[in-house]
Backbone as CSV, one residue per row, in Angstrom:
resi,resn,N_x,N_y,N_z,CA_x,CA_y,CA_z,C_x,C_y,C_z
1,MET,-12.831,33.168,-48.803,-11.924,32.946,-47.696,-11.775,31.444,-47.484
2,THR,-10.575,31.010,-47.228,-10.301,29.603,-46.985,-10.642,29.239,-45.544
3,ASN,-11.280,28.109,-45.359,-11.614,27.638,-44.023,-10.380,26.969,-43.426
4,VAL,-9.787,27.594,-42.423,-8.582,27.030,-41.811,-8.890,26.313,-40.507
5,SER,-10.167,26.056,-40.247,-10.527,25.470,-38.960,-10.355,23.966,-38.903
6,ARG,-10.241,23.289,-40.034,-10.179,21.829,-39.993,-8.951,21.285,-39.277
7,PRO,-7.728,21.806,-39.470,-6.595,21.232,-38.757,-6.346,21.887,-37.402
8,ILE,-7.308,22.653,-36.921,-7.120,23.355,-35.658,-7.911,22.643,-34.572
9,ASP,-7.256,22.363,-33.476,-7.873,21.696,-32.341,-8.670,22.723,-31.537
10,ASP,-9.853,22.355,-31.069,-10.702,23.287,-30.325,-10.054,23.783,-29.041
11,LEU,-9.179,22.991,-28.441,-8.588,23.355,-27.171,-7.170,23.898,-27.284
12,LEU,-6.385,23.387,-28.214,-4.963,23.707,-28.250,-4.556,24.662,-29.361
13,GLY,-5.411,24.894,-30.333,-5.040,25.742,-31.460,-4.352,24.942,-32.548
14,VAL,-3.546,25.615,-33.344,-2.860,24.967,-34.460,-1.823,23.983,-33.932
15,ASN,-1.774,22.808,-34.544,-0.760,21.815,-34.169,0.509,22.122,-34.962
16,LEU,1.432,22.853,-34.347,2.632,23.310,-35.031,3.653,22.209,-35.259
17,SER,3.399,21.017,-34.741,4.326,19.910,-34.972,3.771,18.924,-35.996
18,ASP,2.655,19.276,-36.617,2.042,18.417,-37.619,2.906,18.308,-38.870
19,VAL,3.048,17.099,-39.385,3.665,16.852,-40.694,2.571,16.213,-41.538
20,LEU,2.100,16.947,-42.545,0.983,16.481,-43.360,1.489,15.937,-44.688
21,ALA,1.238,14.664,-44.929,1.675,14.015,-46.163,0.587,14.138,-47.223
22,VAL,0.986,14.002,-48.482,0.019,13.986,-49.574,-0.982,12.869,-49.285
23,GLY,-2.251,13.159,-49.447,-3.282,12.166,-49.152,-3.949,12.385,-47.814
24,ASP,-3.302,13.123,-46.911,-3.921,13.464,-45.634,-5.097,14.393,-45.913
25,ALA,-6.205,14.181,-45.242,-7.401,14.991,-45.473,-7.147,16.473,-45.207
26,ARG,-6.179,16.791,-44.347,-5.895,18.187,-43.991,-4.798,18.811,-44.849
27,TYR,-4.247,18.056,-45.792,-3.086,18.490,-46.583,-3.287,19.853,-47.231
28,SER,-4.434,20.100,-47.814,-4.686,21.353,-48.537,-5.629,22.291,-47.802
29,SER,-5.928,22.022,-46.555,-6.925,22.824,-45.849,-6.385,24.154,-45.342
30,VAL,-5.084,24.299,-45.215,-4.483,25.575,-44.818,-3.662,26.074,-45.998
31,PRO,-3.876,27.318,-46.438,-3.112,27.830,-47.569,-1.619,27.917,-47.238
32,LEU,-0.784,27.551,-48.197,0.656,27.709,-48.009,0.956,29.185,-47.770
33,GLY,1.902,29.457,-46.883,2.254,30.832,-46.560,1.475,31.407,-45.396
34,THR,0.506,30.644,-44.856,-0.237,31.113,-43.690,0.731,31.276,-42.527
35,VAL,0.635,32.402,-41.818,1.532,32.682,-40.698,0.696,32.866,-39.438
36,VAL,1.130,32.249,-38.343,0.490,32.413,-37.033,1.559,32.763,-36.008
37,ARG,1.139,33.436,-34.940,2.048,33.728,-33.843,1.688,32.794,-32.695
38,ALA,2.677,32.085,-32.187,2.456,31.115,-31.112,2.599,31.782,-29.745
39,ALA,2.248,31.046,-28.709,2.342,31.546,-27.351,3.778,31.898,-26.962
40,ASN,4.769,31.297,-27.634,6.163,31.603,-27.328,6.624,32.901,-27.998
41,GLY,5.727,33.583,-28.709,6.039,34.855,-29.344,6.614,34.742,-30.747
42,ARG,6.886,33.544,-31.186,7.496,33.363,-32.509,6.421,33.166,-33.581
43,MET,6.789,33.534,-34.814,5.916,33.353,-35.963,6.178,31.970,-36.555
44,TYR,5.114,31.336,-37.046,5.215,30.041,-37.716,4.554,30.172,-39.085
45,CYS,5.205,29.637,-40.110,4.713,29.710,-41.487,4.462,28.293,-42.001
46,PHE,3.333,28.108,-42.685,2.967,26.803,-43.247,3.588,26.680,-44.628
47,VAL,4.439,25.676,-44.834,5.217,25.537,-46.068,5.177,24.095,-46.572
48,GLU,5.679,23.928,-47.789,5.750,22.594,-48.392,7.211,22.179,-48.529
49,THR,7.502,20.960,-48.148,8.862,20.433,-48.291,8.997,19.742,-49.637
50,SER,10.215,19.579,-50.066,10.451,18.813,-51.292,10.501,17.336,-50.913
51,ALA,10.926,16.510,-51.812,10.981,15.067,-51.556,12.257,14.676,-50.812
52,VAL,12.863,15.626,-50.111,14.088,15.366,-49.342,13.767,15.535,-47.868
53,SER,14.182,14.600,-47.046,13.932,14.677,-45.609,14.688,15.844,-44.985
54,ILE,14.055,16.517,-44.028,14.683,17.603,-43.276,14.666,17.198,-41.810
55,ALA,15.817,17.192,-41.180,15.922,16.788,-39.776,15.259,17.823,-38.863
56,ASP,14.834,17.375,-37.695,14.268,18.269,-36.688,15.324,19.289,-36.259
57,ASN,14.884,20.478,-35.893,15.754,21.563,-35.419,16.801,21.975,-36.455
58,THR,16.452,21.878,-37.731,17.353,22.257,-38.812,16.937,23.606,-39.381
59,ALA,17.908,24.505,-39.573,17.624,25.785,-40.218,17.211,25.530,-41.655
60,VAL,16.226,26.289,-42.124,15.716,26.104,-43.476,15.561,27.451,-44.178
61,ILE,15.519,27.376,-45.498,15.286,28.543,-46.341,13.892,28.413,-46.925
62,VAL,13.065,29.438,-46.732,11.718,29.453,-47.292,11.760,30.270,-48.574
63,THR,11.236,29.691,-49.651,11.201,30.368,-50.939,9.754,30.547,-51.359
64,GLU,9.394,31.790,-51.685,8.048,32.074,-52.173,8.090,32.141,-53.684
65,GLY,7.218,31.416,-54.316,7.165,31.420,-55.768,5.738,31.285,-56.239
66,GLY,5.537,31.187,-57.494,4.184,31.014,-57.969,4.119,31.223,-59.458
67,PRO,2.966,31.289,-60.052,1.684,30.999,-59.418,1.428,29.503,-59.359
68,PRO,0.519,28.978,-58.573,-0.087,29.691,-57.456,0.949,29.951,-56.378
69,PRO,0.624,30.742,-55.381,1.631,30.984,-54.342,2.174,29.675,-53.799
70,ALA,3.469,29.519,-53.891,4.124,28.291,-53.432,5.188,28.665,-52.411
71,PHE,5.039,28.202,-51.228,6.030,28.421,-50.179,6.736,27.101,-49.969
72,THR,7.939,26.978,-50.514,8.695,25.738,-50.395,9.864,25.954,-49.449
73,VAL,10.355,24.862,-48.913,11.407,24.951,-47.904,12.466,23.895,-48.187
74,ALA,13.704,24.252,-47.906,14.828,23.326,-48.043,15.828,23.628,-46.929
75,ALA,16.551,22.621,-46.505,17.562,22.816,-45.459,18.617,23.794,-45.957
76,GLY,19.056,24.672,-45.072,20.069,25.655,-45.432,20.150,26.730,-44.368
77,ALA,21.014,27.683,-44.563,21.240,28.751,-43.581,20.178,29.828,-43.734
78,GLY,18.938,29.490,-43.428,17.839,30.430,-43.565,17.412,31.008,-42.233
79,SER,16.348,31.793,-42.270,15.868,32.461,-41.061,14.667,31.757,-40.439
80,TRP,14.458,30.497,-40.797,13.387,29.675,-40.243,13.979,28.352,-39.777
81,THR,13.276,27.662,-38.877,13.753,26.376,-38.356,12.618,25.362,-38.346
82,ASN,12.917,24.135,-38.781,11.949,23.051,-38.713,11.838,22.570,-37.275
83,ARG,10.665,22.696,-36.694,10.409,22.199,-35.336,9.355,21.096,-35.349
84,SER,9.062,20.558,-36.538,8.001,19.556,-36.674,8.504,18.124,-36.538
85,GLY,9.774,17.951,-36.245,10.354,16.615,-36.258,10.902,16.347,-37.644
86,ALA,11.576,15.244,-37.800,12.143,14.902,-39.107,11.011,14.676,-40.100
87,THR,11.150,15.263,-41.275,10.118,15.094,-42.293,10.431,13.860,-43.132
88,PRO,9.421,13.246,-43.716,9.667,12.074,-44.562,10.361,12.485,-45.861
89,ALA,10.943,11.541,-46.529,11.599,11.815,-47.818,10.540,11.802,-48.919
90,ALA,9.547,12.630,-48.739,8.445,12.768,-49.693,7.862,14.164,-49.508
91,VAL,7.108,14.628,-50.468,6.492,15.949,-50.351,5.557,15.949,-49.148
92,SER,5.692,16.950,-48.301,4.828,17.093,-47.135,4.695,18.574,-46.806
93,ARG,3.796,18.879,-45.909,3.597,20.262,-45.467,3.794,20.343,-43.966
94,ILE,4.534,21.383,-43.555,4.888,21.544,-42.140,4.813,23.015,-41.749
95,TRP,4.861,23.257,-40.451,5.005,24.605,-39.905,6.479,24.793,-39.575
96,VAL,7.059,25.932,-39.996,8.445,26.241,-39.639,8.439,27.482,-38.752
97,GLU,9.388,27.526,-37.834,9.462,28.589,-36.828,10.440,29.680,-37.249
98,SER,10.021,30.921,-37.084,10.911,32.047,-37.361,12.018,32.094,-36.318
99,ASN,13.244,32.373,-36.755,14.348,32.470,-35.804,14.335,33.789,-35.034
100,ALA,13.570,34.759,-35.498,13.460,36.062,-34.830,12.124,36.145,-34.101
101,ILE,12.119,36.862,-33.018,10.860,37.070,-32.278,10.234,38.363,-32.753
């Protein structure tokens, strides 16, 4: 089992606005594709962005591929939304919000 406790705050839970860049100590600590339900009732999925910046509040398409399991995201008319703020123009990992409750 993967230890997912490292990027989780003892008081607040998962930081759903985190943008983790390559080299960050927490970059690989949560498996891609991990899904959590937030207090607002929505599901959030941990995904990897490509080297293209994605603006905040932008609809995205999540693609599952592999091996290993790879959950990648790109801007488009998808069923998820980036709520982590604008991502850098480099590979990073973020939480995306489901558009459905």
